[in-house]
N, C-alpha and C positions, 0 to 999 in steps of 0.2 A: 490618594497616591496610587499611581499605576503599578501593576505588578511586574515581576521580572520578565514575563513573556511579552507584555506590551512594550516594555523598554527595549527588549531585544528586537522586536518588530520595528520599533521606531528607528533604532540604529541601522537596521537593514535598509529601511526606506531612505534615510539620509545618504547612505553609501550609494544606493541605486540612483538617487536623484543626481548625485555628482557625476555618475557615468552618463546618465541621460543628457546632462548639460554639455557633454563633450561635442565639439563641432564635427559634423559629418557622420555621426553615429546613426546607424539604421537598425541594427540588431544587437541586443544585449543578451549574451549567453550567461544565464544565471546558474552558477555552479553550486552544487550542494552534495552532501554525503547522504547515503541511503538512510541512515538513522535519523537524519534531520528533515526528512521529507514532510512530516507533519507540520513543521514550522513554516513551510512554504504557504500553507493555507492561512495561517495567522498573518503572514506577511502580505498576502494578497488582500485579505480583509482590511488590513491597515492602510493599504494603498487607496481603498475606496472610502476611507473615513471622510465624510463631508465636512467635519469640523476641523480638518487639518488646514494648516496655513500654507500648504504646498501650492505652487503655481502649476503643477503637473496635472493634466487631465488623463485619467486612466480608465480603460475599458478592459474587463476580463472576458476573454473569448474562450469558452470551453468547447473543444472540438476533438473528433477522432481524425485519423489520417489513413485513408484506404487507397486513394488514387489521386493523381494530380488535379484533375478537373473538379472532383468532388471536394477536395480540400479548400479550394477557392470559394466554392459555394457555401461550405460549412462556415468559413470565417465570416462571410457576409450575412448569412442567416443568423449567426450568433450575435453579430453587432445589431442586426435588426431587432432581435429579441430584447437586447439591452435597451435599445431606444424605446421600444414599446413599453417596457417596464418603467422607464423614466417618465414617459408621457402619461401613463395611467396611474402612477403611484402618488401617494401624498408626500409632500416635501415641505421643508421649512418655508415660511412666507417669502423670504427673499428670492426663492427659486421658482415660486408659483407661476410667474408670467412666462417663463422660458419653456417653449415647446419646440422639440426637434422635429423638423419636417425633412425626412430623408427616405429615399428608396434606392434600390439597386439599379444602376444604370448599365444596360448590356453593351453600350457603345465602347466600353473600355476593353472588351474582349478581343484578344489577338490570337488567332488560331495557331500561331507559331510559338506562343508563350503561354502555358496554362496558368501562370501566376498573374497574368495581366489583368484579368477581371477583378481580382481581389485588390491588388496593389493600386489600380486606377481608381476604384471606388473608395477605398480607404483613404487614399491621398486626397481625393476630392472632398470627402467628408471632413477630414482633419483640417483642410484649408478653409472650409466653410465655417466650421465650428470655432475656429481660432481667429476669424477675421477681425473681431473686435477685442481680442485678448492679446496684449502686447508681450506677455511673458509666458514661459512654459511651452510644453509640447503636448501633442496628442499621442498617447502611448497605449499600444495594444499588447496586453499580456496574454499570450497564447498558452492555455492550460490543456495539455493533451490528456485524453481519457478514452477508455474503451479500446478499440482496435487501433494500433499505431504501427504503420509500416515505416520503419526507420529510413530505409533507402528512398522511399517516396518523399518523406519529409525533407531529407537532405537535398534531393533533386528539386523539389518545389522551391526551397529557399535559394538554391543556386539560380533558378529562373527569376525569382523575385528580386534578388540583389543585382541583377543585370539591368533592371528597369529603372527609369527615373522616378524618384520618390519626392513627395513634398518634404522640404527640408526640416519641418517641425513635426515629423512623424517618426515613431520608433516601434519596433517589435521587441518583446522580451520573451524568451523561452528558457525554461529550466533544463539543465543537462547534468545528469548524475556523474559525479567524480568517479573515476574507475571505468565507467562506461564511456563517457564523453562521446556520445553519438554524433555530436555536431562539431567536433574538433576540426574536421576537414574544411568546414565553412570559414573558420577563423583564419586558417592558412591561405585560403583562396581570396578572401576579402578582408585583408588586414586593416584597411583604412576605414571600413564602415561597420565592422563587427568587433565588439569589445567584450571581453570576459569580465564578469563581476562575481567574485567569491566572497559572500558576506561572512562576517565573523559570527558563526552560530555555535554557541555552547549551550545546547538545550538541557543537558544533564544539570549543569550549574543553575540554569534558570529555573528548572523544576524544583530544585532544592530550595532556592530562594523563595519561590511561591509557597512552598510548604512551611518554611520558616515564618513568612509573613502571616500566613493563616494562623499559625500557632500564637504569634505575638498579638494578633488582633482578636483572638477568640475571647468571647465573653461568657462561654458556657461554664457551668460549674464543674463539669467533667471534661477536662481538656485531653483525655487519653487518646481520643480518636485523632486529634490533630498531632499529638506526639507520635502516634503510630505512623501516621501518614508521612511525617518528616523522616522518621527513622527508616521507613521502608524505601523512600526515595534515596536516602543516603546509602542504604544497603545495596540497592541496585547499582549506584555509582561506584561503591567500593569494590563490587564484583567486577565491574568493567575495568577498573583501574588496577586490579590484582593486588589490592591492599588487604592481605590476609588478617592482620590484627584488627583493622577496622571492621572487616566482614564478621569476624567472630563476635566482636563487641556489639555491633548493631543487630546481628541476628538474635543474640540473647535479649537485647532490649525489646525487639519486636515480639519475640515469643513470650516474654514476661507480660507485656501489655495485653497480648491476645489471650493469655491464660486468665488474666483478671477479668477481661471483658466477657469471656465465653460463659462464665458462671451465670450471668444474667441475660446474655444475648447469644444464643446458640449459633446464630448465623455467622458469628466470628470464626467458626470452624473453617470456613473458606479461606480465611487469611493464613491459616497454617499451611495450606496448599501452596500459597504464594511464596511463603518463606522457605519451605523445603525445596520447592522447585528452583529458587534462586541459589540455594546452597548446593543442590545437585549440579547446576550449571557451573558454579564456582569450582567444584571439585573436578569436573570434566576439563575445565581450563587448565588445571594443574596435572591432568592425565592421571588422576587418582580414581581409577575405575571402581574399586571396592567401596570407597567412601561415597562416590556418586550413586552407586546402586543402593547404598544404605538410605540416602536422602530420597531417592526415587521411591523406595518402599514406604518411607514416612509420608511422602506426598500422597501415595495411593491410599494408605491407611486413613489419612485425613480426609481425602475425597470420599471414601466410603462413609466416614462418620458425618460428612456434610449432608448425606441423603436424609431427608426429613427435617434437617435444620435450616436449609435454604430451599428456594424454589427448585422443583424437580429438574427442569430443563437445564438450569445452571449446574446443579449437583452432578448430573450424569455427563454433562459436557466436561466438567472438571475431571471426573473419573476417567473418561475417555482420553483426555489429554495426558493425564499422569501415566496411564497404562502404556500409551504410545511412546512416551518419553523413556520409560524404562526399556521398552522393546527396542528402541533405536540404539540404546547402549548395548544390548545383547546382540543386535545385528553386527555392531562394530567388533564384537568378540566372536562372531560367527557361531553363536549359539542359536541356531535356526529354529529348533523345535520349541524351546521355551519362549523364544521371541514370537513365534507364530501363535502360541497360546495367548500371549498378552495382546497381540493385534486382534485376535478373535474376540477376546473379552472387550476390547476397546470398540470394536465394530458394534457389539451389542449395546454398549453404553450410548454410542452415537445414534443408534436406531431408536432408542428410547426417547431421546430428545429431538429426533427428526433432523439431525444434522447429516444429511445425505452426502454432502461433499466429503466430510471427514470419514463417514462410514465407508464410502467407496474406496478411499485411499487405504484405510485399514484392511479392507478385504484384498486390495491389490498386494499389500505387503504379506498377507497370509499366503497368497498365491506364490509370491516370490520366495518366501521361506520354504514353502513346500517343494518348489523346484530345486532349491539348494540341497535338499535331502532326497532328491530323486523320487518324490511322490507326485508325479505329474497328474494323476487322476484327481487327487485332492486339490492340486493347484488349479486345475480346470474348474472344479466346483466353486472354489473361492472366487476365481476370476469372474465366473458367470454371475455369481451373486452380486459382485460389484458392478458388472456390466449392466445388469437389469435395473440398477438404480438410476440409470440415465433418464428414466421416465419422470423422475422427480426434480430434475434440474433443467435449466434452459440450455439451448444449444451453445450459447456464448460461454456459459459457465463450464459446460462439458469440454469444449475445445481448449479452454484455458486451465483444465484440471489434469490429473494424471490418467484420465480415462483412455487417451490414445495408447498408453502403455498396456492397459488391460486388453484393448482390442488387438494390439500387435501380438501379445502373448497368446491370446485365444486363437488367433488366425493360424498359428503353427502348433497348437496343442492337439494331439491325436485323439484325446478324450473329450473334446469339446461337445460333440454331438450327443454324448450321454446326458448333457445338462441343458443344451439349447440346440434347436434345429438350425441347419444351415440357412434355411429360409428366414427365420427370425433374426439370426445373426446378421445376414446380409441386408435385410430390409432396414434394420436399425442403423447400420453404417451408411447405407445409401441416403437415408433421411437426413443424416448429419453432414455427410461429406460429398454426396452425389454419387453418380455411377462409378466414378474413378476413385472410390474410397480407398482401394488397396494402394494406389499410387500416392494418394495423399498421406496415408499412414507411413509409407516408405519414405517420403520426403521428410515427414516429421521425425522419423527414426534417425535419418542421416543428419538432420539439423541438431539433434541433441546428443549424438554419439560422443562429442567432445566433452559434454557435461552430462553425466549420468543423472537420472531423475532422483530427486530427494523428496521425502514425504513433506507435506505442508508443515510449517513450523507450528508445533504445539507446545513446546517447552519454553515459551517466550517470556516476556517481561512480567506479565501479570495474570495470576490465577485467581485473583480475589473475587469474592462473590458480590462485590459492590455493583 
């Protein structure tokens, strides 16, 4: 029997196929909520299931989007990789004789339309591969990853949708609800662009999976499956603001963990998960004192996990719990004790070599120092975070809170006490080019409407599994 996640992916596929079958559709805008993003991966995998009875032919094209011309090239290269994988991989016997002979044809390129090369080639490919297939369409699911310039993407789609398409070819692109970056495309091309919002209830599905695992368990000790189910239900009760259920399920989880820890010390990590959930629950009710109590319990459990679980996990748990409490204190404008927690957190992250989180903990040390007018101390913390760039790739750095550290240091009069102008400038030039100051200014203007937040550390799961 398939589990609830597979059943959900199946329902998503059936709904998507109904939209694909619509006459004249060229682009399906797949709408999803941020918390359901992981379900998209399961859905894409299900679309590729060769044992499916579907008539639809699906290709997943994973691409970034930096500029118009490059996007067309990336789509074609992604398809070429998929074809090479098909031609060289082992397949069921009924597919063995089928070899795809295809290459990118430059003749479809039109200098006045940067989407022409991709649309022309993909249409030709779809027409050729479906020539002996009476039903279904050739569907390209575009999965965006890495650098994505939203304006470029919208512009490319506008160019693409003005071109003639093979009538049995579609594109599908996911678009997050709330963001809806492609909404303008629907308004401009209402006849060929269709929205599809699948019914995703991932929380319920995860609970059913845990229930099924418990029912099918043949182990003498079923407490792990019982704990897993109770923890999933606890997460859902916190989301649903069901106080009675939260209290009952938290007690159930703690009772199981207490029994297990006598023989398995690694279960100490589960206490961090439970207390972190209870902290978030109390923050949802704006009960700050109660939230701080559970934050302290999470920190205490994280300390006790050192030596019980693998060191890198234990110190990462400790760093996460320290930063969670610090963020509560920041909300209360208790800058000095918050700084101390961020500093302890940076040390924990340094131990497990999580330089990304260590950098942000030091950024927050600097920010807290500024709030109490200790600018020299702020510069010292910022520089410590700044120098961690050597351990991270340029792509990670540009998508981290590193630019805020650079901006803060650029205007801190104490900077040269901790780093020379030459070293500071050379680092930024290597990352952003000679116009680094302009780039940082653009970045600052871009986020002024949305002040930076620390990376999420008090999330769904602190477990040591």
